[in-house]
PLY file of the C-alpha trace (Angstrom):
ply
format ascii 1.0
element vertex 306
property float x
property float y
property float z
element edge 305
property int vertex1
property int vertex2
end_header
46.08 11.16 24.73
45.61 10.01 21.14
41.99 9.73 20.01
40.97 6.16 19.11
39.60 5.98 15.58
36.95 3.31 14.85
36.29 4.10 11.19
38.03 6.87 9.29
36.55 10.08 10.65
34.71 8.42 13.56
35.75 8.49 17.21
34.14 7.63 20.58
31.87 10.50 21.60
29.50 9.08 24.21
30.57 6.45 26.76
28.46 4.72 29.39
29.62 1.76 31.54
32.54 0.97 29.27
30.40 1.07 26.13
31.08 3.93 23.74
29.06 5.24 20.81
30.95 6.95 18.02
30.12 10.36 16.66
29.17 8.74 13.32
26.55 6.51 14.97
25.14 9.41 16.99
24.91 11.59 13.87
23.26 8.73 11.98
20.64 8.35 14.72
19.94 12.10 14.70
19.75 12.22 10.90
17.42 9.22 10.73
15.07 10.62 13.34
14.92 14.01 11.60
14.52 12.56 8.10
11.87 10.05 9.15
9.90 12.63 11.14
10.14 15.10 8.24
9.03 12.42 5.77
6.06 11.50 7.97
4.97 15.11 8.50
5.30 15.96 4.80
3.33 12.88 3.79
0.51 13.75 6.18
0.50 17.36 5.00
0.29 16.40 1.33
-2.73 14.26 2.20
-4.43 16.89 4.37
-3.86 19.80 1.97
-5.96 18.37 -0.92
-8.73 17.42 1.53
-8.94 21.00 2.79
-8.42 22.45 -0.71
-11.30 20.49 -2.27
-13.65 21.30 0.60
-12.74 24.98 0.29
-13.42 24.96 -3.48
-16.76 23.22 -2.97
-17.75 25.66 -0.22
-16.86 28.70 -2.34
-18.81 27.40 -5.33
-21.83 26.63 -3.16
-21.72 30.18 -1.77
-21.59 31.60 -5.30
-24.61 29.56 -6.34
-26.52 30.62 -3.23
-25.59 34.27 -3.69
-26.68 34.21 -7.33
-29.96 32.62 -6.32
-30.59 35.33 -3.71
-29.82 38.06 -6.27
-32.29 36.53 -8.73
-34.97 36.52 -6.06
-34.34 40.09 -4.97
-34.35 41.40 -8.58
-38.00 40.42 -9.08
-40.81 42.25 -7.37
-43.13 39.31 -7.57
-42.60 35.92 -5.97
-40.30 33.92 -8.20
-41.18 30.33 -8.80
-38.35 27.93 -8.18
-36.28 26.70 -5.29
-36.08 28.69 -2.10
-32.95 29.33 -0.07
-33.16 26.12 1.88
-33.59 24.14 -1.33
-30.29 25.26 -2.85
-28.10 22.19 -2.74
-24.86 20.79 -4.09
-25.41 17.38 -5.64
-23.02 14.44 -5.44
-22.50 14.60 -9.20
-21.44 18.25 -8.96
-19.13 17.41 -6.05
-17.43 14.62 -8.01
-17.09 16.86 -11.05
-15.35 19.46 -8.88
-13.04 16.78 -7.44
-12.15 15.57 -10.94
-11.22 19.14 -11.87
-9.40 20.19 -8.70
-7.76 16.95 -7.53
-7.68 14.16 -10.14
-5.77 10.96 -9.40
-2.76 11.56 -11.65
0.87 12.64 -11.50
1.43 16.20 -10.35
-2.07 16.53 -8.93
-3.24 17.31 -5.40
-5.27 14.12 -5.55
-2.12 12.01 -5.64
-1.29 9.18 -8.01
-0.33 5.53 -7.87
3.31 6.39 -8.60
3.52 8.99 -5.83
1.69 6.84 -3.29
3.98 3.86 -3.90
7.10 6.05 -3.80
6.07 7.30 -0.34
5.54 3.71 0.75
8.87 2.52 -0.68
10.87 5.39 0.87
9.37 4.85 4.32
9.81 1.09 4.05
13.45 1.47 2.97
14.36 3.78 5.86
12.60 1.58 8.39
14.07 -1.73 7.25
17.56 -0.61 6.29
18.30 1.41 9.43
15.94 -0.07 11.99
18.86 -1.60 13.88
20.32 1.88 14.48
17.09 3.53 15.65
14.53 0.93 16.82
12.16 3.74 17.85
11.42 4.22 14.13
9.36 1.03 14.26
7.04 2.46 16.92
6.78 5.77 15.07
6.09 3.99 11.78
3.32 1.90 13.34
1.31 4.88 14.57
2.12 7.19 11.67
1.04 4.62 9.08
-2.25 4.03 10.90
-3.04 7.74 10.57
-1.52 8.06 7.09
-3.44 5.23 5.45
-6.74 6.17 7.05
-6.26 9.66 5.60
-5.35 8.16 2.22
-8.52 6.07 2.29
-10.53 9.21 3.13
-8.79 11.09 0.30
-9.54 8.30 -2.16
-13.24 8.24 -1.23
-13.97 11.93 -0.64
-11.35 13.87 -2.60
-10.15 11.77 -5.51
-13.67 10.31 -5.81
-13.56 7.06 -7.73
-10.48 7.24 -9.99
-10.73 5.46 -13.32
-10.50 1.71 -12.68
-7.50 0.12 -14.39
-6.97 -3.63 -14.33
-3.68 -4.77 -12.79
-2.11 -8.09 -11.85
-1.10 -7.20 -8.30
1.07 -4.13 -7.71
3.31 -4.85 -10.70
6.95 -3.79 -10.61
6.56 -2.36 -7.11
6.52 -5.89 -5.71
10.03 -6.44 -7.12
11.17 -3.07 -5.74
9.95 -3.90 -2.24
11.54 -7.36 -2.40
14.87 -5.84 -3.43
14.63 -3.30 -0.61
14.01 -6.13 1.87
17.10 -8.00 0.59
19.19 -4.82 0.72
18.00 -4.20 4.28
19.53 -7.51 5.39
22.95 -6.48 4.07
22.67 -2.93 5.47
21.64 -3.98 8.98
24.37 -6.61 9.21
27.01 -4.11 7.97
25.95 -1.48 10.50
25.86 -4.01 13.35
29.32 -5.41 12.49
31.29 -2.30 11.52
29.63 0.49 13.53
28.04 -0.98 16.65
29.41 -2.41 19.89
30.92 -5.02 20.44
31.90 -6.19 16.93
33.24 -2.80 15.91
36.16 -3.40 18.35
37.26 -6.54 16.49
40.04 -6.47 13.91
39.09 -6.12 10.26
39.59 -9.81 9.46
37.21 -10.89 12.22
34.70 -8.24 11.18
34.82 -9.38 7.55
34.29 -13.02 8.51
31.44 -12.08 10.86
29.83 -9.92 8.16
29.98 -12.65 5.49
28.66 -15.36 7.84
25.83 -13.24 9.26
24.87 -11.74 5.90
24.67 -15.12 4.15
22.86 -16.68 7.11
20.24 -13.91 7.18
19.69 -14.12 3.41
19.26 -17.89 3.61
16.86 -17.49 6.56
14.91 -14.87 4.63
14.64 -17.18 1.62
13.40 -20.00 3.86
10.75 -17.78 5.43
9.63 -16.54 2.01
9.33 -20.13 0.75
6.77 -20.86 3.47
4.58 -17.95 2.35
2.06 -18.87 -0.33
2.18 -16.80 -3.51
-1.61 -17.09 -3.68
-3.40 -16.52 -0.35
-6.09 -18.98 0.72
-8.81 -16.37 0.19
-7.62 -15.75 -3.38
-7.69 -19.50 -4.08
-11.23 -19.79 -2.75
-12.47 -16.87 -4.84
-10.69 -18.11 -7.96
-12.08 -21.60 -7.42
-15.59 -20.23 -6.94
-15.35 -18.26 -10.18
-14.03 -21.30 -12.05
-16.91 -23.47 -10.87
-19.37 -20.73 -11.72
-18.10 -20.48 -15.32
-18.23 -24.26 -15.71
-21.77 -24.27 -14.36
-22.81 -21.67 -16.93
-21.20 -23.74 -19.72
-23.09 -26.87 -18.58
-26.39 -25.03 -18.50
-25.81 -23.60 -21.98
-24.92 -27.06 -23.34
-28.18 -28.45 -21.98
-30.22 -25.64 -23.54
-28.50 -25.35 -26.91
-31.16 -27.54 -28.64
-33.96 -25.41 -27.24
-34.79 -21.74 -27.19
-32.10 -19.94 -25.20
-33.23 -18.85 -21.77
-31.46 -16.69 -19.22
-29.45 -18.63 -16.66
-29.91 -17.56 -13.07
-26.86 -17.53 -10.85
-28.89 -18.98 -7.96
-29.59 -22.12 -9.99
-25.93 -23.00 -10.43
-24.07 -25.44 -8.21
-21.29 -23.31 -6.79
-20.70 -25.19 -3.57
-17.03 -25.40 -2.64
-17.27 -28.37 -0.32
-18.02 -29.00 3.34
-15.98 -26.03 4.62
-13.20 -23.68 3.65
-10.57 -25.30 5.85
-10.79 -28.66 4.10
-10.73 -26.88 0.74
-7.55 -25.00 1.65
-5.95 -28.25 2.81
-6.84 -30.10 -0.38
-5.93 -27.38 -2.88
-2.20 -27.91 -2.41
-2.54 -31.69 -2.87
-5.23 -32.21 -5.49
-5.07 -28.94 -7.46
-8.29 -29.96 -9.17
-8.99 -26.41 -10.27
-6.30 -26.81 -12.96
-8.50 -29.38 -14.65
-11.40 -26.98 -14.60
-9.32 -24.26 -16.21
-8.24 -26.68 -18.94
-11.86 -27.57 -19.50
-12.77 -23.90 -19.92
-9.87 -23.30 -22.30
-10.85 -26.33 -24.36
-14.44 -25.08 -24.67
-13.30 -21.60 -25.61
-10.90 -22.93 -28.25
-13.63 -25.12 -29.77
0 1
1 2
2 3
3 4
4 5
5 6
6 7
7 8
8 9
9 10
10 11
11 12
12 13
13 14
14 15
15 16
16 17
17 18
18 19
19 20
20 21
21 22
22 23
23 24
24 25
25 26
26 27
27 28
28 29
29 30
30 31
31 32
32 33
33 34
34 35
35 36
36 37
37 38
38 39
39 40
40 41
41 42
42 43
43 44
44 45
45 46
46 47
47 48
48 49
49 50
50 51
51 52
52 53
53 54
54 55
55 56
56 57
57 58
58 59
59 60
60 61
61 62
62 63
63 64
64 65
65 66
66 67
67 68
68 69
69 70
70 71
71 72
72 73
73 74
74 75
75 76
76 77
77 78
78 79
79 80
80 81
81 82
82 83
83 84
84 85
85 86
86 87
87 88
88 89
89 90
90 91
91 92
92 93
93 94
94 95
95 96
96 97
97 98
98 99
99 100
100 101
101 102
102 103
103 104
104 105
105 106
106 107
107 108
108 109
109 110
110 111
111 112
112 113
113 114
114 115
115 116
116 117
117 118
118 119
119 120
120 121
121 122
122 123
123 124
124 125
125 126
126 127
127 128
128 129
129 130
130 131
131 132
132 133
133 134
134 135
135 136
136 137
137 138
138 139
139 140
140 141
141 142
142 143
143 144
144 145
145 146
146 147
147 148
148 149
149 150
150 151
151 152
152 153
153 154
154 155
155 156
156 157
157 158
158 159
159 160
160 161
161 162
162 163
163 164
164 165
165 166
166 167
167 168
168 169
169 170
170 171
171 172
172 173
173 174
174 175
175 176
176 177
177 178
178 179
179 180
180 181
181 182
182 183
183 184
184 185
185 186
186 187
187 188
188 189
189 190
190 191
191 192
192 193
193 194
194 195
195 196
196 197
197 198
198 199
199 200
200 201
201 202
202 203
203 204
204 205
205 206
206 207
207 208
208 209
209 210
210 211
211 212
212 213
213 214
214 215
215 216
216 217
217 218
218 219
219 220
220 221
221 222
222 223
223 224
224 225
225 226
226 227
227 228
228 229
229 230
230 231
231 232
232 233
233 234
234 235
235 236
236 237
237 238
238 239
239 240
240 241
241 242
242 243
243 244
244 245
245 246
246 247
247 248
248 249
249 250
250 251
251 252
252 253
253 254
254 255
255 256
256 257
257 258
258 259
259 260
260 261
261 262
262 263
263 264
264 265
265 266
266 267
267 268
268 269
269 270
270 271
271 272
272 273
273 274
274 275
275 276
276 277
277 278
278 279
279 280
280 281
281 282
282 283
283 284
284 285
285 286
286 287
287 288
288 289
289 290
290 291
291 292
292 293
293 294
294 295
295 296
296 297
297 298
298 299
299 300
300 301
301 302
302 303
303 304
304 305
């Protein structure tokens, strides 16, 4: 008989117990699994390659140094003063210099860069969140692959990139907005796939599908906004550290005020009152109500301006 068309170009291709999956959905599942597996394998390879490459370069240079040392010893008839074979070593400073030459932390380098690392994170996050409803197995794969991936990235940062130049940054910058936009887009994408391509709503007429899409999409976006509103922009640990630093600076200012009429003397950090209160839990509970650290910041700004 006539083939039933769900969306233009899609038709039922796999049916089990009265439930049919279209060829478009099956192809999407296959494509997602292949793309995500390829992305994971490539990411792991581009982390493992610089690790092996740097170790190979260090090993070859160490062999050259050792070979040159053996040639110098064999060229003299008499005993040559200097290090023996077992004393030939490769210092940490030499190792870091080789890493800075072979795999610096910059764009287009084997050592990676902040841009490349965040792009890998954003691409994987986008595929997982936007199409997780089609292939839930991606969540399990992402969990284990990211455990391995980020442990390798930590190893690369410590042993291959070797202390990249520290640059001050207020969070992750524009990448926070990118990830937030991907999360909002994922809500729309998952609802659209569930309504227009998945059983049972794909069997509804277009008017019912459109109403269901608008209701579910707006409901999910409102729910997401509510959940986000309950998440603090500043974690409790950040507040405690910031409060500790603020009290410390005020303590230094007080000590300097007391000593300004006398000969200046160094102020020891141990002598300052930096106690935060009875415990951290009560501090976290009171920060949102009292916000007394704002007064301390104003006090510091006033002193600096004067």
